[in-house]
C-alpha positions as CSV (number, residue, x, y, z in Angstrom):
1,X,0.1,-0.1,0.2
2,X,1.4,3.4,-1.1
3,X,1.1,5.6,2.5
4,X,0.5,8.7,0.3
5,X,-2.7,7.2,-1.6
6,X,-5.9,6.9,0.0
7,X,-7.0,3.6,-0.1
8,X,-10.6,3.7,0.9
9,X,-11.5,1.9,-1.9
10,X,-9.7,-1.2,-1.2
11,X,-10.5,-1.0,2.4
12,X,-14.2,-0.6,1.8
13,X,-13.9,-3.9,-0.7
14,X,-12.3,-5.6,2.3
15,X,-14.4,-4.3,5.0
16,X,-17.4,-5.7,3.1
17,X,-15.8,-9.6,3.6
18,X,-16.4,-9.0,7.2
19,X,-17.2,-12.3,9.1
20,X,-19.6,-11.5,11.4
21,X,-19.7,-13.8,14.4
22,X,-21.6,-11.6,16.8
23,X,-19.0,-12.7,19.8
24,X,-16.8,-9.3,18.9
25,X,-15.8,-6.9,21.8
26,X,-16.2,-3.3,21.5
27,X,-13.4,-1.9,19.7
28,X,-12.8,1.7,18.0
29,X,-10.4,1.7,15.4
30,X,-10.4,4.5,13.2
31,X,-9.2,4.7,9.3
32,X,-5.7,6.3,10.0
33,X,-4.7,3.8,12.7
34,X,-6.3,0.8,10.3
35,X,-3.9,2.3,7.3
36,X,-0.8,1.9,9.6
37,X,-2.2,-1.3,11.0
38,X,-2.2,-2.5,7.5
39,X,1.3,-1.7,6.5
40,X,2.3,-4.7,9.0
41,X,0.4,-7.3,7.2
42,X,1.8,-8.8,4.0
43,X,-1.7,-9.9,2.3
44,X,-5.2,-9.1,2.1
45,X,-6.2,-12.5,4.0
46,X,-3.9,-11.3,6.9
47,X,-5.7,-7.8,7.0
48,X,-9.4,-9.7,6.8
49,X,-8.2,-11.8,9.9
50,X,-7.7,-8.6,11.7
51,X,-10.3,-7.1,10.8
52,X,-12.9,-10.2,11.9
53,X,-11.6,-9.6,15.3
54,X,-13.1,-5.9,15.5
55,X,-16.8,-5.2,16.2
56,X,-19.6,-4.8,14.1
57,X,-20.1,-1.1,15.3
58,X,-16.6,-0.5,14.2
59,X,-16.7,-2.2,11.0
60,X,-19.7,-0.1,9.8
61,X,-17.8,2.8,11.3
62,X,-14.8,2.4,9.2
63,X,-17.3,1.8,6.0
64,X,-18.6,5.5,6.6
65,X,-15.1,6.7,7.1
66,X,-14.3,5.4,3.9
67,X,-17.5,6.7,2.1
68,X,-17.2,10.0,3.5
69,X,-13.6,10.5,2.4
70,X,-12.4,13.4,0.1
71,X,-9.9,11.3,-1.7
72,X,-11.9,11.5,-5.2
73,X,-13.0,7.9,-5.5
74,X,-15.9,7.2,-7.2
75,X,-18.2,6.2,-4.4
76,X,-20.5,4.2,-7.1
77,X,-17.9,1.7,-7.2
78,X,-17.8,0.9,-3.9
79,X,-19.1,-2.5,-2.7
80,X,-22.2,-2.7,-0.9
81,X,-22.9,-3.4,2.7
82,X,-24.1,-7.1,3.2
83,X,-26.8,-8.3,5.5
84,X,-24.5,-8.4,8.4
85,X,-22.9,-4.9,8.1
86,X,-25.6,-2.7,6.7
87,X,-26.9,-0.5,9.7
88,X,-30.3,-0.7,8.2
89,X,-30.4,-3.8,10.3
90,X,-30.0,-3.5,14.0
91,X,-29.5,-5.9,16.8
92,X,-32.9,-5.0,18.1
93,X,-34.1,-6.0,14.6
94,X,-32.3,-9.4,15.2
95,X,-33.6,-10.2,18.5
96,X,-37.3,-9.8,16.5
97,X,-36.2,-12.3,13.9
98,X,-35.2,-14.6,16.8
99,X,-38.4,-14.5,18.0
100,X,-39.9,-15.4,15.0
101,X,-37.3,-17.7,13.6
102,X,-35.9,-15.6,11.0
103,X,-32.1,-15.1,10.3
104,X,-30.4,-12.2,7.9
105,X,-29.9,-15.1,5.6
106,X,-33.6,-14.8,5.2
107,X,-33.3,-11.1,4.6
108,X,-31.2,-12.3,1.2
109,X,-33.9,-14.5,0.2
110,X,-36.6,-11.7,0.5
111,X,-34.3,-9.3,-1.7
112,X,-34.0,-12.1,-4.2
113,X,-37.7,-12.7,-4.1
114,X,-38.7,-9.4,-4.4
115,X,-36.4,-9.1,-7.5
116,X,-38.1,-11.6,-9.4
117,X,-41.4,-10.1,-8.3
118,X,-40.3,-6.8,-9.8
119,X,-38.9,-8.3,-13.2
120,X,-42.5,-9.5,-13.4
121,X,-44.3,-6.5,-12.6
122,X,-41.9,-3.6,-13.3
123,X,-41.8,-2.1,-16.9
124,X,-38.6,-2.8,-18.7
125,X,-37.7,1.1,-18.5
126,X,-37.4,0.5,-14.6
127,X,-35.7,-2.8,-14.3
128,X,-32.2,-1.6,-15.3
129,X,-30.7,-1.8,-11.7
130,X,-32.2,-5.2,-10.7
131,X,-29.4,-7.3,-11.6
132,X,-27.9,-5.6,-8.5
133,X,-30.3,-7.3,-6.3
134,X,-28.5,-10.8,-7.1
135,X,-26.5,-10.0,-4.3
136,X,-29.2,-10.6,-1.8
137,X,-28.1,-7.3,0.1
138,X,-31.0,-5.3,1.5
139,X,-28.6,-2.2,1.2
140,X,-28.9,-2.7,-2.6
141,X,-32.6,-2.6,-2.5
142,X,-32.6,0.1,-0.4
143,X,-30.3,2.3,-3.0
144,X,-32.5,1.2,-6.0
145,X,-35.7,2.3,-4.3
146,X,-34.0,5.4,-2.7
147,X,-35.0,4.3,0.7
148,X,-35.8,5.5,3.1
149,X,-37.5,8.3,1.5
150,X,-41.4,9.2,1.0
151,X,-40.9,8.3,-3.1
152,X,-39.2,5.1,-2.2
153,X,-41.9,4.0,0.2
154,X,-44.1,5.1,-2.7
155,X,-42.6,3.0,-5.5
156,X,-42.8,-0.1,-3.1
157,X,-46.5,0.4,-2.4
158,X,-47.1,0.8,-6.0
159,X,-45.2,-2.0,-6.7
160,X,-47.7,-4.0,-4.2
161,X,-51.1,-2.3,-5.4
162,X,-53.3,-4.1,-7.3
163,X,-53.8,-7.6,-8.1
164,X,-50.4,-9.4,-8.9
165,X,-49.1,-12.8,-8.7
166,X,-47.5,-13.9,-5.7
167,X,-45.9,-17.4,-6.7
168,X,-42.3,-17.8,-5.2
169,X,-42.7,-14.8,-2.5
170,X,-42.5,-16.6,0.4
171,X,-44.8,-15.9,4.1
172,X,-41.3,-15.0,5.1
173,X,-40.5,-12.4,2.6
174,X,-44.2,-11.3,3.0
175,X,-43.2,-10.6,7.0
176,X,-40.0,-9.0,6.0
177,X,-41.8,-6.7,3.7
178,X,-44.0,-5.7,6.5
179,X,-41.7,-5.5,8.8
180,X,-39.2,-3.2,6.9
181,X,-41.0,-1.4,4.6
182,X,-44.7,-1.1,6.5
183,X,-46.2,-2.8,3.4
184,X,-48.5,-5.9,4.5
185,X,-49.7,-8.3,2.3
186,X,-53.0,-10.5,2.9
């Protein structure tokens, strides 16, 4: 790594490979500190092992530091946050999920099922970004919808208004649609 060059994009890509285990202690490493620590490691795998010892909140904070950096890196080229890193899903959400037999893996299934549904119901002119939903990341869905916003809510509401075929849209996905976006299907 060139110490004079900002490493935000590479760091963001590595942060998105974080292997969340929900057993991390609270940590508070900032990006400049991590840049110095990175110099000590010889490979991305070694830095990933180090990062995996950091807390989830610390990883989220580091990712936001990368996104907010004024280094001139095209922020559209940054990887999306996976369903463990996104701040859209909180620890209190995990508690609700656990009570209802839902996991963050189910969130990925929900995103893929909503992609399939939108491919069937949306006009071709609006489908150009739907391929991004193959990741199963709710952060990608929220980017496409510009959610949270009133406009994003209306896109979702319109998508589920009127008669539609819901084959392949599981009960768990219907529950998550209501839980996250306030749209309840009957």
